[in-house]
N, C-alpha and C positions, 0 to 999 in steps of 0.2 A: 389267209385262207387260200388254198390252192384248188384249182379245178383241172381235171384231166382233159387234155385236148389232143387233136390229131391234125397233122398237116400232110397233105398229099399233092403231088403234081397232077395238074388237070389241064389239058389242052394248052401247054406252054405257060400256064400260070400256076399258082398255088392256092389251094382251098384249105382253110383252117376252120375247124369246128370243135364244139365241146362234145366230149364222149357222152352219149346218152341223151343229148339235147339237139336233135337234128335241125331245129329251126334257128339255132344260133350258129350261123355259118357265114364266112366272109371269103372273098377271093382277092388276091393281090398278085402283082407282077413278079414279086420275089418271095421267098420263104419268110424272110424277116419282116417284110411289109405285111404279109398275111397274118403273121403272129401278132404284130403290133395292132393291126385292125381288129383282130379278135379280142385282144385285151381291151381296146377302146369300146367295142360293142358290149362286152361284159360289164364294164364300168358304167356305161349308159343305162343298161338294163337294171343294174343294182340301184343306181341313183333314182330311177323312176319308180321303184317298188321296194318291197321289203324282202330280204333274203331270209329264208326259213330253213330249219332242219326239222323234218317231220318224222315221227315214229308211229307208223300206222298200227292199229289194233291187230293182233295176231288172230287169224281165223283158221280153223281146222285142227288137226291132231296136235300140231306143234304148240297150240295155245294151251294145251293141257299139261305141258311139262312143268312139274313142280307144284301143280295145283293142290295136290293132296299130301304135300310134304309134311305137314304138322298132324295129319290124321293118323292116330295110333293103330287103327284097324287096317 
């Protein structure tokens, strides 16, 4: 499984975080150390919990798509 991440220079160090998950962020002195620390943080979080893929219920007009597909009228 892969997760999108971003690494950016920040005050002489490097910050690495998961895209869309702002509370999963680490800082390291080098780019590679920041990436390694982010991988380790993600591994710890997955080990402490359960990783899920969720499909939320559609709400609004898009939830009607295909609803009357079998209706002959």
